[in-house]
Backbone as CSV, one residue per row, in Angstrom:
resi,resn,N_x,N_y,N_z,CA_x,CA_y,CA_z,C_x,C_y,C_z
1,MET,-17.146,5.400,16.941,-17.859,5.612,15.689,-16.923,5.202,14.539
2,PRO,-17.394,4.377,13.608,-16.572,3.965,12.471,-16.167,5.146,11.620
3,GLN,-14.948,5.057,11.097,-14.428,6.100,10.214,-14.082,5.475,8.871
4,THR,-14.263,6.255,7.833,-13.873,5.804,6.507,-12.427,6.202,6.275
5,THR,-11.615,5.220,5.903,-10.216,5.454,5.609,-9.928,4.874,4.243
6,SER,-9.237,5.623,3.433,-8.920,5.176,2.091,-7.491,4.643,2.027
7,LEU,-7.337,3.474,1.413,-6.017,2.875,1.217,-5.855,2.550,-0.260
8,ARG,-4.708,2.819,-0.797,-4.418,2.418,-2.171,-3.586,1.134,-2.080
9,LEU,-4.214,0.047,-2.491,-3.574,-1.257,-2.391,-3.149,-1.731,-3.776
10,PRO,-1.963,-2.321,-3.867,-1.548,-2.909,-5.137,-2.506,-4.020,-5.552
11,ASP,-2.630,-4.224,-6.862,-3.555,-5.233,-7.394,-3.304,-6.603,-6.772
12,GLU,-2.032,-6.980,-6.586,-1.704,-8.291,-6.022,-2.287,-8.452,-4.617
13,ILE,-2.212,-7.415,-3.790,-2.767,-7.491,-2.435,-4.293,-7.586,-2.501
14,VAL,-4.921,-6.856,-3.398,-6.371,-6.925,-3.546,-6.771,-8.344,-3.960
15,SER,-6.028,-8.948,-4.880,-6.334,-10.315,-5.298,-6.193,-11.299,-4.136
16,ARG,-5.136,-11.123,-3.363,-4.917,-12.002,-2.213,-6.011,-11.807,-1.173
17,LEU,-6.412,-10.568,-0.961,-7.471,-10.270,0.001,-8.794,-10.894,-0.457
18,ASP,-9.061,-10.823,-1.748,-10.276,-11.451,-2.284,-10.240,-12.964,-2.088
19,ARG,-9.087,-13.599,-2.330,-8.966,-15.033,-2.123,-9.160,-15.385,-0.650
20,PHE,-8.602,-14.574,0.232,-8.760,-14.798,1.668,-10.236,-14.704,2.049
21,ALA,-10.921,-13.688,1.584,-12.341,-13.504,1.876,-13.139,-14.697,1.363
22,HIS,-12.811,-15.162,0.172,-13.503,-16.315,-0.411,-13.246,-17.562,0.433
23,THR,-12.034,-17.732,0.919,-11.688,-18.888,1.757,-12.504,-18.896,3.030
24,LEU,-12.730,-17.726,3.600,-13.503,-17.646,4.841,-14.973,-17.986,4.609
25,GLY,-15.473,-17.717,3.420,-16.846,-18.046,3.104,-17.854,-17.197,3.845
26,ASN,-19.045,-17.707,3.983,-20.140,-17.017,4.696,-20.374,-15.603,4.183
27,GLY,-20.195,-15.389,2.884,-20.445,-14.066,2.323,-19.441,-13.016,2.765
28,MET,-18.256,-13.443,3.176,-17.223,-12.490,3.612,-16.854,-11.587,2.434
29,THR,-16.862,-10.306,2.675,-16.504,-9.342,1.643,-15.045,-8.941,1.777
30,ARG,-14.520,-8.324,0.756,-13.147,-7.813,0.785,-12.973,-6.844,1.947
31,ASN,-13.946,-5.980,2.127,-13.853,-4.972,3.187,-13.824,-5.632,4.567
32,ARG,-14.746,-6.550,4.805,-14.791,-7.233,6.120,-13.544,-8.062,6.351
33,ALA,-13.053,-8.727,5.295,-11.832,-9.519,5.422,-10.642,-8.615,5.758
34,GLY,-10.577,-7.461,5.117,-9.493,-6.517,5.412,-9.536,-6.025,6.844
35,ILE,-10.719,-5.721,7.339,-10.878,-5.281,8.727,-10.472,-6.402,9.677
36,LEU,-10.884,-7.626,9.381,-10.533,-8.771,10.211,-9.018,-8.933,10.296
37,LEU,-8.347,-8.909,9.137,-6.892,-9.082,9.124,-6.182,-7.935,9.837
38,LEU,-6.676,-6.746,9.681,-6.065,-5.600,10.353,-6.228,-5.713,11.869
39,GLU,-7.420,-6.093,12.318,-7.671,-6.286,13.752,-6.762,-7.370,14.308
40,GLU,-6.639,-8.474,13.596,-5.799,-9.573,14.063,-4.325,-9.154,14.115
41,ALA,-3.871,-8.441,13.091,-2.486,-7.981,13.067,-2.193,-7.038,14.232
42,LEU,-3.138,-6.158,14.544,-2.953,-5.241,15.670,-2.907,-6.000,16.999
43,ARG,-3.773,-7.007,17.149,-3.749,-7.810,18.372,-2.438,-8.575,18.495
44,GLU,-1.920,-9.095,17.375,-0.648,-9.792,17.417,0.491,-8.867,17.814
45,GLU,0.401,-7.595,17.413,1.409,-6.612,17.805,1.294,-6.256,19.286
46,GLU,0.074,-6.200,19.781,-0.176,-5.811,21.181,0.107,-6.952,22.150
47,PHE,-0.003,-8.191,21.703,0.179,-9.355,22.573,1.233,-10.278,21.975
48,ALA,2.464,-10.071,22.420,3.559,-10.923,21.949,3.218,-12.377,22.282
49,GLY,3.410,-13.236,21.319,3.137,-14.651,21.558,1.769,-15.105,21.086
50,ILE,0.988,-14.201,20.536,-0.349,-14.561,20.015,-0.289,-14.549,18.476
51,GLU,-0.916,-15.546,17.879,-1.066,-15.580,16.427,-2.455,-16.100,16.103
52,PHE,-3.012,-15.618,15.014,-4.343,-16.050,14.595,-4.216,-17.127,13.539
53,ARG,-5.067,-18.138,13.662,-5.076,-19.251,12.719,-6.496,-19.537,12.296
54,HIS,-6.588,-20.028,11.060,-7.876,-20.461,10.545,-8.106,-21.903,10.981
55,THR,-9.233,-22.172,11.623,-9.569,-23.520,12.071,-10.936,-23.884,11.529
56,THR,-11.345,-25.118,11.761,-12.679,-25.547,11.333,-13.775,-24.751,12.032
57,LEU,-13.438,-24.133,13.148,-14.408,-23.326,13.890,-14.269,-21.844,13.598
58,GLY,-13.415,-21.476,12.664,-13.194,-20.073,12.318,-11.823,-19.598,12.758
59,ARG,-11.580,-18.306,12.642,-10.300,-17.715,13.021,-10.213,-17.653,14.539
60,GLN,-9.087,-18.065,15.095,-8.923,-18.083,16.545,-7.528,-17.651,16.944
61,PRO,-7.417,-17.005,18.114,-6.083,-16.677,18.637,-5.439,-17.902,19.288
62,PHE,-4.205,-18.154,18.905,-3.399,-19.258,19.446,-2.199,-18.696,20.165
63,VAL,-1.693,-19.465,21.115,-0.427,-19.138,21.748,0.649,-19.724,20.837
64,ARG,1.536,-18.849,20.359,2.582,-19.272,19.432,3.378,-20.452,19.971
65,GLN,3.689,-21.364,19.077,4.523,-22.539,19.344,3.925,-23.490,20.377
66,SER,2.614,-23.395,20.581,1.996,-24.286,21.558,1.034,-25.275,20.908
67,GLY,0.469,-24.890,19.765,-0.546,-25.708,19.130,-1.897,-25.594,19.804
68,MET,-2.019,-24.663,20.741,-3.288,-24.530,21.487,-3.868,-23.126,21.321
69,ALA,-5.195,-23.087,21.183,-5.896,-21.809,21.168,-5.931,-21.233,22.585
70,VAL,-6.074,-19.926,22.664,-6.111,-19.265,23.984,-7.226,-19.857,24.833
71,TRP,-8.394,-20.078,24.234,-9.523,-20.595,25.038,-9.183,-21.958,25.625
72,GLU,-8.370,-22.758,24.943,-7.994,-24.067,25.484,-7.124,-23.914,26.727
73,PHE,-6.186,-22.987,26.681,-5.357,-22.711,27.864,-6.248,-22.298,29.028
74,ILE,-7.178,-21.365,28.755,-8.014,-20.823,29.832,-8.954,-21.892,30.364
75,MET,-9.499,-22.726,29.515,-10.393,-23.797,29.962,-9.652,-24.711,30.945
76,VAL,-8.426,-25.072,30.633,-7.634,-25.905,31.546,-7.299,-25.117,32.802
77,ALA,-6.890,-23.875,32.645,-6.507,-23.045,33.780,-7.655,-22.859,34.771
78,GLN,-8.874,-22.809,34.273,-10.024,-22.638,35.173,-10.160,-23.816,36.121
79,ALA,-9.733,-25.008,35.688,-9.758,-26.182,36.570,-8.737,-26.042,37.704
80,PHE,-7.770,-25.140,37.523,-6.741,-24.898,38.529,-6.864,-23.496,39.124
81,ALA,-8.072,-22.954,39.120,-8.343,-21.623,39.674,-7.408,-20.568,39.092
82,LEU,-7.121,-20.691,37.793,-6.258,-19.768,37.033,-4.855,-19.657,37.646
83,ASP,-4.368,-20.736,38.205,-3.012,-20.775,38.746,-2.040,-21.048,37.599
84,THR,-1.148,-20.098,37.368,-0.225,-20.175,36.242,0.687,-21.395,36.316
85,GLU,1.304,-21.608,37.460,2.279,-22.700,37.592,1.632,-24.069,37.456
86,ARG,0.500,-24.265,38.093,-0.176,-25.562,38.001,-0.684,-25.831,36.587
87,THR,-1.172,-24.794,35.926,-1.620,-24.940,34.543,-0.450,-25.319,33.636
88,ALA,0.665,-24.633,33.784,1.854,-24.930,32.973,2.328,-26.359,33.218
89,ALA,2.334,-26.765,34.471,2.785,-28.130,34.794,1.840,-29.158,34.178
90,TYR,0.551,-28.929,34.273,-0.414,-29.870,33.725,-0.300,-29.979,32.202
91,LEU,-0.069,-28.838,31.551,0.013,-28.832,30.079,1.425,-29.126,29.559
92,TYR,2.367,-29.296,30.472,3.766,-29.514,30.078,4.255,-28.414,29.143
93,CYS,3.992,-27.183,29.550,4.429,-26.043,28.744,5.081,-25.016,29.655
94,SER,5.626,-23.979,29.056,6.290,-22.951,29.845,5.278,-22.055,30.561
95,ILE,5.717,-21.514,31.663,4.897,-20.536,32.392,4.621,-19.330,31.479
96,GLU,5.599,-18.967,30.657,5.436,-17.830,29.747,4.282,-18.049,28.774
97,SER,4.115,-19.297,28.289,2.996,-19.583,27.372,1.654,-19.379,28.071
98,VAL,1.571,-19.816,29.317,0.337,-19.634,30.083,0.098,-18.146,30.328
99,GLU,1.142,-17.421,30.640,1.000,-15.980,30.880,0.538,-15.251,29.623
100,VAL,1.033,-15.669,28.442,0.569,-15.085,27.179,-0.937,-15.278,27.045
101,ALA,-1.399,-16.498,27.304,-2.836,-16.790,27.221,-3.613,-15.959,28.236
102,PHE,-3.110,-15.848,29.465,-3.786,-15.065,30.495,-3.863,-13.586,30.119
103,ASN,-2.775,-13.028,29.590,-2.781,-11.618,29.193,-3.833,-11.356,28.135
104,TYR,-3.897,-12.239,27.156,-4.898,-12.070,26.104,-6.304,-12.216,26.689
105,TYR,-6.470,-13.199,27.543,-7.771,-13.440,28.172,-8.247,-12.223,28.959
106,HIS,-7.369,-11.576,29.683,-7.775,-10.421,30.474,-8.239,-9.278,29.568
107,ALA,-7.684,-9.184,28.375,-8.094,-8.116,27.463,-9.371,-8.479,26.695
108,TYR,-9.564,-9.758,26.421,-10.693,-10.199,25.606,-11.479,-11.320,26.279
109,ARG,-11.763,-11.103,27.554,-12.415,-12.123,28.375,-13.738,-12.610,27.790
110,GLU,-14.573,-11.701,27.370,-15.892,-12.067,26.850,-15.764,-12.972,25.611
111,GLU,-14.865,-12.630,24.732,-14.635,-13.417,23.516,-14.145,-14.830,23.854
112,ILE,-13.219,-14.932,24.799,-12.663,-16.238,25.174,-13.684,-17.044,25.955
113,ASP,-14.436,-16.398,26.845,-15.489,-17.119,27.574,-16.530,-17.682,26.611
114,LEU,-16.850,-16.930,25.564,-17.802,-17.417,24.566,-17.240,-18.628,23.832
115,ALA,-15.949,-18.605,23.506,-15.326,-19.751,22.826,-15.344,-20.988,23.727
116,ILE,-15.124,-20.790,25.026,-15.185,-21.905,25.969,-16.593,-22.460,26.028
117,ALA,-17.587,-21.571,26.088,-18.982,-22.005,26.116,-19.338,-22.752,24.822
118,ASP,-18.850,-22.258,23.696,-19.104,-22.942,22.418,-18.508,-24.342,22.424
119,ASN,-17.368,-24.501,23.070,-16.717,-25.811,23.137,-17.541,-26.785,23.968
120,ASP,-18.278,-26.270,24.918,-19.058,-27.115,25.805,-20.419,-27.432,25.159
121,MET,-20.365,-27.884,23.915,-21.592,-28.099,23.160,-22.145,-29.500,23.289
122,GLY,-21.392,-30.382,23.875,-21.871,-31.748,24.060,-21.390,-32.671,22.955
123,GLU,-21.213,-33.911,23.341,-20.653,-34.913,22.451,-21.519,-35.159,21.214
124,GLU,-22.828,-35.177,21.369,-23.703,-35.463,20.219,-23.602,-34.378,19.156
125,ARG,-23.597,-33.124,19.565,-23.476,-32.042,18.600,-22.113,-32.078,17.899
126,LEU,-21.074,-32.395,18.675,-19.747,-32.527,18.081,-19.691,-33.649,17.038
127,LYS,-20.363,-34.748,17.323,-20.357,-35.869,16.377,-21.071,-35.508,15.068
128,HIS,-22.006,-34.575,15.122,-22.629,-34.092,13.892,-21.639,-33.286,13.066
129,LEU,-20.800,-32.513,13.742,-19.795,-31.713,13.050,-18.637,-32.565,12.553
130,PHE,-18.247,-33.535,13.367,-17.084,-34.387,13.064,-17.506,-35.851,13.214
131,PRO,-18.028,-36.455,12.168,-18.584,-37.816,12.254,-17.613,-38.873,12.767
132,ASN,-16.325,-38.726,12.545,-15.353,-39.727,12.984,-14.762,-39.412,14.359
133,LEU,-15.378,-38.530,15.082,-14.848,-38.082,16.353,-14.840,-39.193,17.396
134,ARG,-13.735,-39.282,18.102,-13.632,-40.156,19.278,-13.347,-39.238,20.462
135,VAL,-14.176,-39.285,21.465,-14.037,-38.423,22.624,-13.288,-39.182,23.720
136,LEU,-12.210,-38.595,24.191,-11.440,-39.153,25.284,-11.464,-38.166,26.445
137,THR,-11.593,-38.657,27.635,-11.549,-37.783,28.802,-10.401,-38.218,29.700
138,PHE,-9.771,-37.230,30.287,-8.644,-37.477,31.181,-8.919,-36.764,32.493
139,PRO,-8.862,-37.502,33.583,-9.104,-36.838,34.882,-7.882,-35.965,35.224
140,ILE,-8.167,-34.882,35.904,-7.103,-34.028,36.407,-6.606,-34.647,37.699
141,GLN,-5.318,-34.946,37.704,-4.738,-35.546,38.883,-4.221,-34.433,39.786
142,HIS,-4.658,-34.488,41.007,-4.226,-33.477,41.975,-2.933,-33.903,42.606
143,GLU,-2.057,-32.929,42.756,-0.773,-33.205,43.368,-0.943,-33.419,44.878
144,GLU,-0.240,-34.384,45.387,-0.251,-34.592,46.827,0.913,-33.809,47.428
145,LYS,0.628,-33.099,48.473,1.669,-32.297,49.132,2.166,-33.058,50.363
146,SER,3.439,-33.152,50.444,4.004,-33.774,51.656,4.330,-32.710,52.673
147,VAL,4.072,-33.035,53.909,4.313,-32.084,54.985,5.474,-32.529,55.821
């Protein structure tokens, strides 16, 4: 159940919060923007290696120092049956980065699955959003095991 909590904020923080809410658009209010930032800050504290960024698709959790959103890690990992080592090798990143994404995914699976589904919107819809888009596909190369 939601609770009302009162905070006394300095004028400068209120101004910054209002600018942030305005930047987000879509009728974002100071109150909703404050709740969003508080939720994101708490998630960043709970999941080392996660940071939230504003993107053309909205605010998203990213794996720090990777340049990739959590959903992007998971989308690739699903092609490797969520195997940490194979995902890290394919992405040329550390196993720790993949584990950060997996930890966040396990806590917020529904949110990340929805982001993956949103990404699977099709090339035509993407071209409406990004008129200069060039779509490139890369096959996943399977490693050959020697016996």
